[in-house]
PyMOL Python script that loads the backbone (N, CA, C, O; Angstrom):
from pymol import cmd

cmd.read_pdbstr("""\
ATOM      1  N   MET A   1    -126.753  23.829  82.567  1.00  0.00           N
ATOM      2  CA  MET A   1    -127.791  23.447  81.553  1.00  0.00           C
ATOM      3  C   MET A   1    -127.434  24.367  80.289  1.00  0.00           C
ATOM      4  O   MET A   1    -127.092  25.539  80.448  1.00  0.00           O
ATOM      5  N   THR A   2    -127.522  23.833  79.156  1.00  0.00           N
ATOM      6  CA  THR A   2    -127.325  24.470  77.953  1.00  0.00           C
ATOM      7  C   THR A   2    -128.578  25.246  77.556  1.00  0.00           C
ATOM      8  O   THR A   2    -129.661  24.834  77.971  1.00  0.00           O
ATOM      9  N   HIS A   3    -128.531  26.165  76.907  1.00  0.00           N
ATOM     10  CA  HIS A   3    -129.858  26.783  76.510  1.00  0.00           C
ATOM     11  C   HIS A   3    -129.846  26.539  74.864  1.00  0.00           C
ATOM     12  O   HIS A   3    -128.856  26.561  74.132  1.00  0.00           O
ATOM     13  N   PRO A   4    -131.098  26.323  74.530  1.00  0.00           N
ATOM     14  CA  PRO A   4    -131.339  26.086  73.135  1.00  0.00           C
ATOM     15  C   PRO A   4    -130.992  27.310  72.298  1.00  0.00           C
ATOM     16  O   PRO A   4    -131.336  28.421  72.702  1.00  0.00           O
ATOM     17  N   GLU A   5    -130.265  27.153  71.044  1.00  0.00           N
ATOM     18  CA  GLU A   5    -130.140  28.272  70.166  1.00  0.00           C
ATOM     19  C   GLU A   5    -131.510  28.781  69.720  1.00  0.00           C
ATOM     20  O   GLU A   5    -132.487  28.094  69.422  1.00  0.00           O
ATOM     21  N   GLN A   6    -131.406  30.068  69.730  1.00  0.00           N
ATOM     22  CA  GLN A   6    -132.748  30.936  69.286  1.00  0.00           C
ATOM     23  C   GLN A   6    -132.484  31.553  68.112  1.00  0.00           C
ATOM     24  O   GLN A   6    -131.320  31.782  67.784  1.00  0.00           O
ATOM     25  N   THR A   7    -133.515  31.890  67.354  1.00  0.00           N
ATOM     26  CA  THR A   7    -133.705  32.701  66.307  1.00  0.00           C
ATOM     27  C   THR A   7    -133.969  34.108  66.656  1.00  0.00           C
ATOM     28  O   THR A   7    -134.542  34.285  67.731  1.00  0.00           O
ATOM     29  N   ARG A   8    -133.659  35.149  65.948  1.00  0.00           N
ATOM     30  CA  ARG A   8    -133.993  36.638  66.394  1.00  0.00           C
ATOM     31  C   ARG A   8    -135.581  36.687  66.371  1.00  0.00           C
ATOM     32  O   ARG A   8    -136.175  37.478  67.103  1.00  0.00           O
ATOM     33  N   HIS A   9    -136.216  35.879  65.567  1.00  0.00           N
ATOM     34  CA  HIS A   9    -137.783  36.097  65.738  1.00  0.00           C
ATOM     35  C   HIS A   9    -138.260  35.499  66.893  1.00  0.00           C
ATOM     36  O   HIS A   9    -139.153  36.042  67.542  1.00  0.00           O
ATOM     37  N   SER A  10    -137.652  34.195  67.302  1.00  0.00           N
ATOM     38  CA  SER A  10    -138.135  33.744  68.652  1.00  0.00           C
ATOM     39  C   SER A  10    -137.767  34.664  69.848  1.00  0.00           C
ATOM     40  O   SER A  10    -138.565  34.781  70.778  1.00  0.00           O
ATOM     41  N   THR A  11    -136.617  35.299  69.846  1.00  0.00           N
ATOM     42  CA  THR A  11    -136.276  36.282  70.926  1.00  0.00           C
ATOM     43  C   THR A  11    -137.241  37.333  70.944  1.00  0.00           C
ATOM     44  O   THR A  11    -137.685  37.657  72.045  1.00  0.00           O
ATOM     45  N   ARG A  12    -137.719  38.031  69.740  1.00  0.00           N
ATOM     46  CA  ARG A  12    -138.541  39.088  69.698  1.00  0.00           C
ATOM     47  C   ARG A  12    -139.943  38.604  70.199  1.00  0.00           C
ATOM     48  O   ARG A  12    -140.661  39.303  70.915  1.00  0.00           O
ATOM     49  N   ARG A  13    -140.287  37.293  69.742  1.00  0.00           N
ATOM     50  CA  ARG A  13    -141.654  36.991  70.114  1.00  0.00           C
ATOM     51  C   ARG A  13    -141.861  36.671  71.778  1.00  0.00           C
ATOM     52  O   ARG A  13    -142.876  36.864  72.448  1.00  0.00           O
ATOM     53  N   MET A  14    -140.704  36.180  72.161  1.00  0.00           N
ATOM     54  CA  MET A  14    -140.645  35.954  73.771  1.00  0.00           C
ATOM     55  C   MET A  14    -140.686  37.350  74.386  1.00  0.00           C
ATOM     56  O   MET A  14    -141.228  37.473  75.485  1.00  0.00           O
ATOM     57  N   GLN A  15    -140.210  38.311  73.834  1.00  0.00           N
ATOM     58  CA  GLN A  15    -140.215  39.608  74.529  1.00  0.00           C
ATOM     59  C   GLN A  15    -141.760  40.213  74.375  1.00  0.00           C
ATOM     60  O   GLN A  15    -142.439  40.616  75.320  1.00  0.00           O
ATOM     61  N   GLN A  16    -142.125  40.191  73.122  1.00  0.00           N
ATOM     62  CA  GLN A  16    -143.615  40.792  73.025  1.00  0.00           C
ATOM     63  C   GLN A  16    -144.560  39.986  73.821  1.00  0.00           C
ATOM     64  O   GLN A  16    -145.518  40.574  74.321  1.00  0.00           O
ATOM     65  N   ARG A  17    -144.408  38.628  74.019  1.00  0.00           N
ATOM     66  CA  ARG A  17    -145.399  37.913  74.707  1.00  0.00           C
ATOM     67  C   ARG A  17    -145.132  37.713  76.203  1.00  0.00           C
ATOM     68  O   ARG A  17    -145.898  37.001  76.853  1.00  0.00           O
ATOM     69  N   ALA A  18    -144.056  38.324  76.789  1.00  0.00           N
ATOM     70  CA  ALA A  18    -143.529  38.369  78.101  1.00  0.00           C
ATOM     71  C   ALA A  18    -143.402  36.863  78.666  1.00  0.00           C
ATOM     72  O   ALA A  18    -143.877  36.478  79.734  1.00  0.00           O
ATOM     73  N   ILE A  19    -142.697  36.115  77.781  1.00  0.00           N
ATOM     74  CA  ILE A  19    -142.229  34.857  78.129  1.00  0.00           C
ATOM     75  C   ILE A  19    -140.730  34.903  78.327  1.00  0.00           C
ATOM     76  O   ILE A  19    -139.963  35.360  77.480  1.00  0.00           O
ATOM     77  N   ASN A  20    -140.318  34.357  79.606  1.00  0.00           N
ATOM     78  CA  ASN A  20    -138.976  34.458  79.955  1.00  0.00           C
ATOM     79  C   ASN A  20    -138.036  33.190  79.552  1.00  0.00           C
ATOM     80  O   ASN A  20    -138.486  32.224  78.935  1.00  0.00           O
ATOM     81  N   GLN A  21    -136.815  33.290  79.927  1.00  0.00           N
ATOM     82  CA  GLN A  21    -135.951  32.106  79.646  1.00  0.00           C
ATOM     83  C   GLN A  21    -136.291  30.867  80.596  1.00  0.00           C
ATOM     84  O   GLN A  21    -136.056  29.703  80.271  1.00  0.00           O
ATOM     85  N   THR A  22    -136.873  31.251  81.814  1.00  0.00           N
ATOM     86  CA  THR A  22    -137.201  30.222  82.785  1.00  0.00           C
ATOM     87  C   THR A  22    -138.372  29.319  82.182  1.00  0.00           C
ATOM     88  O   THR A  22    -138.312  28.089  82.207  1.00  0.00           O
ATOM     89  N   VAL A  23    -139.389  29.997  81.663  1.00  0.00           N
ATOM     90  CA  VAL A  23    -140.374  29.276  80.991  1.00  0.00           C
ATOM     91  C   VAL A  23    -139.948  28.460  79.909  1.00  0.00           C
ATOM     92  O   VAL A  23    -140.335  27.294  79.827  1.00  0.00           O
ATOM     93  N   LEU A  24    -139.041  29.066  78.916  1.00  0.00           N
ATOM     94  CA  LEU A  24    -138.592  28.144  77.895  1.00  0.00           C
ATOM     95  C   LEU A  24    -137.794  26.980  78.477  1.00  0.00           C
ATOM     96  O   LEU A  24    -137.929  25.876  77.949  1.00  0.00           O
ATOM     97  N   ARG A  25    -136.924  27.137  79.580  1.00  0.00           N
ATOM     98  CA  ARG A  25    -136.225  25.945  80.105  1.00  0.00           C
ATOM     99  C   ARG A  25    -137.031  24.963  80.591  1.00  0.00           C
ATOM    100  O   ARG A  25    -136.667  23.790  80.520  1.00  0.00           O
ATOM    101  N   LEU A  26    -138.155  25.296  81.113  1.00  0.00           N
ATOM    102  CA  LEU A  26    -139.208  24.382  81.806  1.00  0.00           C
ATOM    103  C   LEU A  26    -139.936  23.504  80.805  1.00  0.00           C
ATOM    104  O   LEU A  26    -140.304  22.360  81.071  1.00  0.00           O
ATOM    105  N   ILE A  27    -140.125  24.116  79.615  1.00  0.00           N
ATOM    106  CA  ILE A  27    -140.850  23.568  78.507  1.00  0.00           C
ATOM    107  C   ILE A  27    -139.886  22.685  77.874  1.00  0.00           C
ATOM    108  O   ILE A  27    -140.293  21.575  77.532  1.00  0.00           O
ATOM    109  N   GLU A  28    -138.553  23.030  77.641  1.00  0.00           N
ATOM    110  CA  GLU A  28    -137.606  22.292  77.161  1.00  0.00           C
ATOM    111  C   GLU A  28    -137.229  20.906  77.902  1.00  0.00           C
ATOM    112  O   GLU A  28    -136.885  19.854  77.363  1.00  0.00           O
ATOM    113  N   THR A  29    -137.390  21.194  79.341  1.00  0.00           N
ATOM    114  CA  THR A  29    -136.987  20.057  80.367  1.00  0.00           C
ATOM    115  C   THR A  29    -138.276  19.105  80.364  1.00  0.00           C
ATOM    116  O   THR A  29    -138.141  17.894  80.188  1.00  0.00           O
ATOM    117  N   PHE A  30    -139.333  19.601  80.532  1.00  0.00           N
ATOM    118  CA  PHE A  30    -140.608  18.720  80.985  1.00  0.00           C
ATOM    119  C   PHE A  30    -141.671  18.724  79.810  1.00  0.00           C
ATOM    120  O   PHE A  30    -142.734  18.114  79.932  1.00  0.00           O
ATOM    121  N   GLY A  31    -141.344  19.439  78.664  1.00  0.00           N
ATOM    122  CA  GLY A  31    -142.315  19.168  77.570  1.00  0.00           C
ATOM    123  C   GLY A  31    -142.216  18.021  76.847  1.00  0.00           C
ATOM    124  O   GLY A  31    -141.199  17.328  76.816  1.00  0.00           O
ATOM    125  N   GLU A  32    -143.363  17.759  76.185  1.00  0.00           N
ATOM    126  CA  GLU A  32    -143.510  16.531  75.202  1.00  0.00           C
ATOM    127  C   GLU A  32    -143.555  17.016  73.598  1.00  0.00           C
ATOM    128  O   GLU A  32    -144.190  18.017  73.268  1.00  0.00           O
ATOM    129  N   ALA A  33    -143.001  16.407  72.885  1.00  0.00           N
ATOM    130  CA  ALA A  33    -142.977  16.780  71.487  1.00  0.00           C
ATOM    131  C   ALA A  33    -144.132  16.295  70.779  1.00  0.00           C
ATOM    132  O   ALA A  33    -144.615  15.189  71.019  1.00  0.00           O
ATOM    133  N   ARG A  34    -144.602  17.104  69.893  1.00  0.00           N
ATOM    134  CA  ARG A  34    -145.606  16.746  68.733  1.00  0.00           C
ATOM    135  C   ARG A  34    -144.837  17.105  67.424  1.00  0.00           C
ATOM    136  O   ARG A  34    -144.380  18.232  67.230  1.00  0.00           O
ATOM    137  N   TYR A  35    -144.738  16.185  66.633  1.00  0.00           N
ATOM    138  CA  TYR A  35    -143.942  16.464  65.285  1.00  0.00           C
ATOM    139  C   TYR A  35    -144.968  17.125  64.370  1.00  0.00           C
ATOM    140  O   TYR A  35    -146.166  16.858  64.457  1.00  0.00           O
ATOM    141  N   GLN A  36    -144.454  18.021  63.462  1.00  0.00           N
ATOM    142  CA  GLN A  36    -145.232  18.753  62.427  1.00  0.00           C
ATOM    143  C   GLN A  36    -144.663  18.533  61.217  1.00  0.00           C
ATOM    144  O   GLN A  36    -143.549  18.009  61.170  1.00  0.00           O
ATOM    145  N   LYS A  37    -145.321  18.888  60.093  1.00  0.00           N
ATOM    146  CA  LYS A  37    -144.816  18.765  58.726  1.00  0.00           C
ATOM    147  C   LYS A  37    -143.604  19.516  58.508  1.00  0.00           C
ATOM    148  O   LYS A  37    -143.595  20.648  58.991  1.00  0.00           O
ATOM    149  N   GLY A  38    -142.630  19.149  57.916  1.00  0.00           N
ATOM    150  CA  GLY A  38    -141.498  19.811  57.468  1.00  0.00           C
ATOM    151  C   GLY A  38    -140.469  19.680  58.574  1.00  0.00           C
ATOM    152  O   GLY A  38    -139.532  20.478  58.571  1.00  0.00           O
ATOM    153  N   GLY A  39    -140.546  18.751  59.523  1.00  0.00           N
ATOM    154  CA  GLY A  39    -139.510  18.506  60.446  1.00  0.00           C
ATOM    155  C   GLY A  39    -139.578  19.198  61.655  1.00  0.00           C
ATOM    156  O   GLY A  39    -138.861  18.844  62.591  1.00  0.00           O
ATOM    157  N   ALA A  40    -140.411  20.219  61.766  1.00  0.00           N
ATOM    158  CA  ALA A  40    -140.550  21.048  63.135  1.00  0.00           C
ATOM    159  C   ALA A  40    -141.288  20.180  64.140  1.00  0.00           C
ATOM    160  O   ALA A  40    -141.843  19.138  63.792  1.00  0.00           O
ATOM    161  N   GLU A  41    -141.285  20.629  65.402  1.00  0.00           N
ATOM    162  CA  GLU A  41    -141.860  20.012  66.435  1.00  0.00           C
ATOM    163  C   GLU A  41    -142.559  21.092  67.466  1.00  0.00           C
ATOM    164  O   GLU A  41    -142.081  22.208  67.671  1.00  0.00           O
ATOM    165  N   ILE A  42    -143.558  20.680  67.978  1.00  0.00           N
ATOM    166  CA  ILE A  42    -144.243  21.639  69.179  1.00  0.00           C
ATOM    167  C   ILE A  42    -144.056  20.943  70.499  1.00  0.00           C
ATOM    168  O   ILE A  42    -144.469  19.806  70.725  1.00  0.00           O
ATOM    169  N   LEU A  43    -143.456  21.643  71.291  1.00  0.00           N
ATOM    170  CA  LEU A  43    -143.173  21.294  72.720  1.00  0.00           C
ATOM    171  C   LEU A  43    -144.200  21.891  73.645  1.00  0.00           C
ATOM    172  O   LEU A  43    -144.365  23.111  73.648  1.00  0.00           O
ATOM    173  N   GLU A  44    -144.861  21.142  74.387  1.00  0.00           N
ATOM    174  CA  GLU A  44    -145.639  21.675  75.569  1.00  0.00           C
ATOM    175  C   GLU A  44    -145.768  20.677  76.512  1.00  0.00           C
ATOM    176  O   GLU A  44    -145.565  19.494  76.239  1.00  0.00           O
ATOM    177  N   ILE A  45    -146.167  21.161  77.851  1.00  0.00           N
ATOM    178  CA  ILE A  45    -146.299  20.505  79.093  1.00  0.00           C
ATOM    179  C   ILE A  45    -147.705  20.074  79.153  1.00  0.00           C
ATOM    180  O   ILE A  45    -148.629  20.887  79.185  1.00  0.00           O
ATOM    181  N   PRO A  46    -147.883  18.706  79.170  1.00  0.00           N
ATOM    182  CA  PRO A  46    -149.201  18.182  79.151  1.00  0.00           C
ATOM    183  C   PRO A  46    -149.875  18.597  80.707  1.00  0.00           C
ATOM    184  O   PRO A  46    -149.176  18.862  81.685  1.00  0.00           O
ATOM    185  N   ASP A  47    -151.224  18.590  80.700  1.00  0.00           N
ATOM    186  CA  ASP A  47    -151.760  19.008  81.957  1.00  0.00           C
ATOM    187  C   ASP A  47    -151.533  18.225  83.254  1.00  0.00           C
ATOM    188  O   ASP A  47    -151.453  18.749  84.365  1.00  0.00           O
ATOM    189  N   ALA A  48    -151.447  17.040  83.020  1.00  0.00           N
ATOM    190  CA  ALA A  48    -151.202  16.010  84.172  1.00  0.00           C
ATOM    191  C   ALA A  48    -149.708  16.344  84.825  1.00  0.00           C
ATOM    192  O   ALA A  48    -149.395  16.297  86.015  1.00  0.00           O
ATOM    193  N   GLU A  49    -148.907  16.687  83.710  1.00  0.00           N
ATOM    194  CA  GLU A  49    -147.454  16.870  84.134  1.00  0.00           C
ATOM    195  C   GLU A  49    -147.495  18.297  84.812  1.00  0.00           C
ATOM    196  O   GLU A  49    -146.814  18.511  85.814  1.00  0.00           O
ATOM    197  N   LEU A  50    -148.230  19.183  84.305  1.00  0.00           N
ATOM    198  CA  LEU A  50    -148.195  20.540  84.839  1.00  0.00           C
ATOM    199  C   LEU A  50    -148.809  20.612  86.281  1.00  0.00           C
ATOM    200  O   LEU A  50    -148.371  21.374  87.143  1.00  0.00           O
ATOM    201  N   LYS A  51    -149.670  19.907  86.434  1.00  0.00           N
ATOM    202  CA  LYS A  51    -150.174  19.528  87.940  1.00  0.00           C
ATOM    203  C   LYS A  51    -149.030  19.034  88.926  1.00  0.00           C
ATOM    204  O   LYS A  51    -148.828  19.550  90.025  1.00  0.00           O
ATOM    205  N   GLN A  52    -148.394  18.102  88.462  1.00  0.00           N
ATOM    206  CA  GLN A  52    -147.179  17.534  89.335  1.00  0.00           C
ATOM    207  C   GLN A  52    -146.100  18.586  89.414  1.00  0.00           C
ATOM    208  O   GLN A  52    -145.463  18.712  90.460  1.00  0.00           O
ATOM    209  N   LEU A  53    -145.865  19.337  88.382  1.00  0.00           N
ATOM    210  CA  LEU A  53    -144.879  20.524  88.549  1.00  0.00           C
ATOM    211  C   LEU A  53    -145.423  21.500  89.541  1.00  0.00           C
ATOM    212  O   LEU A  53    -144.700  21.920  90.445  1.00  0.00           O
ATOM    213  N   ARG A  54    -146.611  21.862  89.417  1.00  0.00           N
ATOM    214  CA  ARG A  54    -147.119  22.907  90.571  1.00  0.00           C
ATOM    215  C   ARG A  54    -146.929  22.376  92.021  1.00  0.00           C
ATOM    216  O   ARG A  54    -146.441  22.992  92.968  1.00  0.00           O
ATOM    217  N   ASP A  55    -147.392  21.162  92.003  1.00  0.00           N
ATOM    218  CA  ASP A  55    -147.233  20.435  93.449  1.00  0.00           C
ATOM    219  C   ASP A  55    -145.957  20.340  93.984  1.00  0.00           C
ATOM    220  O   ASP A  55    -145.762  20.434  95.195  1.00  0.00           O
ATOM    221  N   ALA A  56    -144.947  20.136  93.056  1.00  0.00           N
ATOM    222  CA  ALA A  56    -143.426  20.084  93.468  1.00  0.00           C
ATOM    223  C   ALA A  56    -142.880  21.410  93.841  1.00  0.00           C
ATOM    224  O   ALA A  56    -142.034  21.572  94.721  1.00  0.00           O
ATOM    225  N   ILE A  57    -143.463  22.448  93.049  1.00  0.00           N
ATOM    226  CA  ILE A  57    -142.897  23.754  93.288  1.00  0.00           C
ATOM    227  C   ILE A  57    -143.348  24.250  94.585  1.00  0.00           C
ATOM    228  O   ILE A  57    -142.610  24.981  95.246  1.00  0.00           O
ATOM    229  N   GLU A  58    -144.657  23.863  95.049  1.00  0.00           N
ATOM    230  CA  GLU A  58    -145.155  24.214  96.435  1.00  0.00           C
ATOM    231  C   GLU A  58    -144.203  23.718  97.617  1.00  0.00           C
ATOM    232  O   GLU A  58    -144.062  24.316  98.684  1.00  0.00           O
ATOM    233  N   ARG A  59    -143.513  22.413  97.219  1.00  0.00           N
ATOM    234  CA  ARG A  59    -142.686  21.882  98.305  1.00  0.00           C
ATOM    235  C   ARG A  59    -141.317  21.943  98.201  1.00  0.00           C
ATOM    236  O   ARG A  59    -140.613  21.473  99.095  1.00  0.00           O
ATOM    237  N   VAL A  60    -140.787  22.532  97.090  1.00  0.00           N
ATOM    238  CA  VAL A  60    -139.300  22.378  96.766  1.00  0.00           C
ATOM    239  C   VAL A  60    -138.625  23.541  97.729  1.00  0.00           C
ATOM    240  O   VAL A  60    -137.432  23.405  98.000  1.00  0.00           O
ATOM    241  N   GLY A  61    -139.300  24.610  98.225  1.00  0.00           N
ATOM    242  CA  GLY A  61    -138.525  25.563  99.117  1.00  0.00           C
ATOM    243  C   GLY A  61    -138.325  25.048 100.441  1.00  0.00           C
ATOM    244  O   GLY A  61    -137.506  25.580 101.191  1.00  0.00           O
ATOM    245  N   LYS A  62    -139.075  23.957 100.822  1.00  0.00           N
ATOM    246  CA  LYS A  62    -138.804  23.295 102.185  1.00  0.00           C
ATOM    247  C   LYS A  62    -138.010  22.071 102.119  1.00  0.00           C
ATOM    248  O   LYS A  62    -138.023  21.253 103.038  1.00  0.00           O
ATOM    249  N   VAL A  63    -137.330  21.928 101.073  1.00  0.00           N
ATOM    250  CA  VAL A  63    -136.496  20.613 101.029  1.00  0.00           C
ATOM    251  C   VAL A  63    -135.045  20.997 100.572  1.00  0.00           C
ATOM    252  O   VAL A  63    -134.816  21.923  99.795  1.00  0.00           O
ATOM    253  N   CYS A  64    -134.095  20.195 101.132  1.00  0.00           N
ATOM    254  CA  CYS A  64    -132.757  20.415 101.024  1.00  0.00           C
ATOM    255  C   CYS A  64    -132.203  19.153 100.322  1.00  0.00           C
ATOM    256  O   CYS A  64    -132.719  18.072 100.606  1.00  0.00           O
ATOM    257  N   VAL A  65    -131.322  19.201  99.542  1.00  0.00           N
ATOM    258  CA  VAL A  65    -130.350  18.138  99.011  1.00  0.00           C
ATOM    259  C   VAL A  65    -128.920  18.291  99.400  1.00  0.00           C
ATOM    260  O   VAL A  65    -128.238  19.268  99.086  1.00  0.00           O
ATOM    261  N   VAL A  66    -128.494  17.261 100.109  1.00  0.00           N
ATOM    262  CA  VAL A  66    -126.930  17.198 100.652  1.00  0.00           C
ATOM    263  C   VAL A  66    -126.202  16.395  99.478  1.00  0.00           C
ATOM    264  O   VAL A  66    -126.612  15.280  99.156  1.00  0.00           O
ATOM    265  N   LYS A  67    -125.197  16.947  98.897  1.00  0.00           N
ATOM    266  CA  LYS A  67    -124.474  16.240  98.029  1.00  0.00           C
ATOM    267  C   LYS A  67    -122.830  16.245  98.535  1.00  0.00           C
ATOM    268  O   LYS A  67    -122.285  17.178  99.125  1.00  0.00           O
ATOM    269  N   GLY A  68    -122.279  15.117  98.195  1.00  0.00           N
ATOM    270  CA  GLY A  68    -120.881  14.887  98.401  1.00  0.00           C
ATOM    271  C   GLY A  68    -120.089  15.087  97.122  1.00  0.00           C
ATOM    272  O   GLY A  68    -120.454  15.826  96.208  1.00  0.00           O
ATOM    273  N   GLN A  69    -118.903  14.321  97.133  1.00  0.00           N
ATOM    274  CA  GLN A  69    -117.856  14.380  96.028  1.00  0.00           C
ATOM    275  C   GLN A  69    -118.726  13.847  94.767  1.00  0.00           C
ATOM    276  O   GLN A  69    -119.690  13.090  94.872  1.00  0.00           O
ATOM    277  N   HIS A  70    -118.227  14.363  93.590  1.00  0.00           N
ATOM    278  CA  HIS A  70    -118.774  13.839  92.282  1.00  0.00           C
ATOM    279  C   HIS A  70    -120.258  14.254  92.211  1.00  0.00           C
ATOM    280  O   HIS A  70    -121.010  13.582  91.504  1.00  0.00           O
ATOM    281  N   ASP A  71    -120.700  15.246  92.852  1.00  0.00           N
ATOM    282  CA  ASP A  71    -122.122  15.550  92.796  1.00  0.00           C
ATOM    283  C   ASP A  71    -123.059  14.322  93.147  1.00  0.00           C
ATOM    284  O   ASP A  71    -124.166  14.258  92.613  1.00  0.00           O
ATOM    285  N   ARG A  72    -122.662  13.400  93.985  1.00  0.00           N
ATOM    286  CA  ARG A  72    -123.370  12.253  94.380  1.00  0.00           C
ATOM    287  C   ARG A  72    -124.284  12.746  95.571  1.00  0.00           C
ATOM    288  O   ARG A  72    -123.819  13.385  96.515  1.00  0.00           O
ATOM    289  N   VAL A  73    -125.556  12.420  95.464  1.00  0.00           N
ATOM    290  CA  VAL A  73    -126.561  12.796  96.504  1.00  0.00           C
ATOM    291  C   VAL A  73    -126.423  11.977  97.798  1.00  0.00           C
ATOM    292  O   VAL A  73    -126.681  10.773  97.774  1.00  0.00           O
ATOM    293  N   ILE A  74    -126.049  12.549  98.857  1.00  0.00           N
ATOM    294  CA  ILE A  74    -126.049  11.970 100.149  1.00  0.00           C
ATOM    295  C   ILE A  74    -127.314  11.578 100.914  1.00  0.00           C
ATOM    296  O   ILE A  74    -127.501  10.486 101.451  1.00  0.00           O
ATOM    297  N   THR A  75    -128.201  12.672 100.892  1.00  0.00           N
ATOM    298  CA  THR A  75    -129.488  12.480 101.621  1.00  0.00           C
ATOM    299  C   THR A  75    -130.309  13.701 101.145  1.00  0.00           C
ATOM    300  O   THR A  75    -129.781  14.715 100.688  1.00  0.00           O
ATOM    301  N   VAL A  76    -131.612  13.530 101.285  1.00  0.00           N
ATOM    302  CA  VAL A  76    -132.612  14.615 100.940  1.00  0.00           C
ATOM    303  C   VAL A  76    -133.428  14.697 102.273  1.00  0.00           C
ATOM    304  O   VAL A  76    -133.861  13.710 102.868  1.00  0.00           O
ATOM    305  N   MET A  77    -133.592  16.069 102.689  1.00  0.00           N
ATOM    306  CA  MET A  77    -134.445  16.244 103.996  1.00  0.00           C
ATOM    307  C   MET A  77    -135.327  17.371 103.830  1.00  0.00           C
ATOM    308  O   MET A  77    -135.203  18.193 102.923  1.00  0.00           O
ATOM    309  N   HIS A  78    -136.339  17.402 104.837  1.00  0.00           N
ATOM    310  CA  HIS A  78    -137.079  18.524 104.842  1.00  0.00           C
ATOM    311  C   HIS A  78    -136.241  19.604 105.704  1.00  0.00           C
ATOM    312  O   HIS A  78    -135.526  19.282 106.653  1.00  0.00           O
ATOM    313  N   ARG A  79    -136.406  20.809 105.290  1.00  0.00           N
ATOM    314  CA  ARG A  79    -135.620  21.832 106.079  1.00  0.00           C
ATOM    315  C   ARG A  79    -136.569  22.593 107.060  1.00  0.00           C
ATOM    316  O   ARG A  79    -137.257  23.541 106.682  1.00  0.00           O
ATOM    317  N   ASN A  80    -136.566  22.094 108.418  1.00  0.00           N
ATOM    318  CA  ASN A  80    -137.241  22.621 109.324  1.00  0.00           C
ATOM    319  C   ASN A  80    -136.673  23.814 110.065  1.00  0.00           C
ATOM    320  O   ASN A  80    -137.382  24.586 110.712  1.00  0.00           O
ATOM    321  N   GLN A  81    -135.346  23.929 109.939  1.00  0.00           N
ATOM    322  CA  GLN A  81    -134.730  25.101 110.615  1.00  0.00           C
ATOM    323  C   GLN A  81    -133.552  25.534 109.643  1.00  0.00           C
ATOM    324  O   GLN A  81    -133.226  24.801 108.710  1.00  0.00           O
ATOM    325  N   ARG A  82    -133.014  26.570 109.851  1.00  0.00           N
ATOM    326  CA  ARG A  82    -131.885  27.227 109.138  1.00  0.00           C
ATOM    327  C   ARG A  82    -130.647  26.288 109.415  1.00  0.00           C
ATOM    328  O   ARG A  82    -130.313  25.901 110.535  1.00  0.00           O
ATOM    329  N   ILE A  83    -130.048  25.994 108.289  1.00  0.00           N
ATOM    330  CA  ILE A  83    -128.730  25.110 108.309  1.00  0.00           C
ATOM    331  C   ILE A  83    -127.628  26.041 108.106  1.00  0.00           C
ATOM    332  O   ILE A  83    -127.560  26.713 107.077  1.00  0.00           O
ATOM    333  N   PRO A  84    -126.727  26.117 109.074  1.00  0.00           N
ATOM    334  CA  PRO A  84    -125.606  27.132 108.989  1.00  0.00           C
ATOM    335  C   PRO A  84    -124.639  26.644 108.004  1.00  0.00           C
ATOM    336  O   PRO A  84    -124.316  25.456 107.986  1.00  0.00           O
ATOM    337  N   ALA A  85    -124.107  27.601 107.090  1.00  0.00           N
ATOM    338  CA  ALA A  85    -123.138  27.312 106.135  1.00  0.00           C
ATOM    339  C   ALA A  85    -121.748  27.388 106.685  1.00  0.00           C
ATOM    340  O   ALA A  85    -121.506  28.233 107.547  1.00  0.00           O
ATOM    341  N   THR A  86    -120.861  26.614 106.281  1.00  0.00           N
ATOM    342  CA  THR A  86    -119.432  26.638 106.709  1.00  0.00           C
ATOM    343  C   THR A  86    -118.577  27.038 105.507  1.00  0.00           C
ATOM    344  O   THR A  86    -119.031  26.975 104.364  1.00  0.00           O
ATOM    345  N   GLN A  87    -117.423  27.420 105.758  1.00  0.00           N
ATOM    346  CA  GLN A  87    -116.429  27.622 104.750  1.00  0.00           C
ATOM    347  C   GLN A  87    -115.621  26.495 104.274  1.00  0.00           C
ATOM    348  O   GLN A  87    -114.814  26.602 103.350  1.00  0.00           O
ATOM    349  N   HIS A  88    -115.847  25.429 104.911  1.00  0.00           N
ATOM    350  CA  HIS A  88    -115.261  24.145 104.439  1.00  0.00           C
ATOM    351  C   HIS A  88    -115.667  23.724 103.129  1.00  0.00           C
ATOM    352  O   HIS A  88    -116.869  23.722 102.864  1.00  0.00           O
ATOM    353  N   ILE A  89    -114.726  23.328 102.182  1.00  0.00           N
ATOM    354  CA  ILE A  89    -115.136  22.946 100.964  1.00  0.00           C
ATOM    355  C   ILE A  89    -115.118  21.235 100.849  1.00  0.00           C
ATOM    356  O   ILE A  89    -114.089  20.583 101.022  1.00  0.00           O
ATOM    357  N   ALA A  90    -116.145  20.769 100.600  1.00  0.00           N
ATOM    358  CA  ALA A  90    -116.073  19.200 100.759  1.00  0.00           C
ATOM    359  C   ALA A  90    -115.227  18.671  99.439  1.00  0.00           C
ATOM    360  O   ALA A  90    -115.008  17.469  99.287  1.00  0.00           O
TER     361      ALA A  90
END
""", "prot")
cmd.dss("prot")
cmd.show_as("cartoon", "prot")
cmd.util.cbc("prot")
cmd.orient("prot")
């Protein structure tokens, strides 16, 4: 995932407001844009989408995705027990 180019001003404001890169990436990924005068846009995550994200985060730690060649998803499953890793490269 590429990170958006940032100005020194935005980097300083993020530090002052304790907003980290993860928050920025979430808003970039899931936010909706509202356009402003002068060509700028405001990105924010709508409340309904935010609720869905919170619910998904609660479940994400219990789910595994199995991928094969070319990043193709083979299956998705609930992780009920520890899955041993192997040294074999697919």
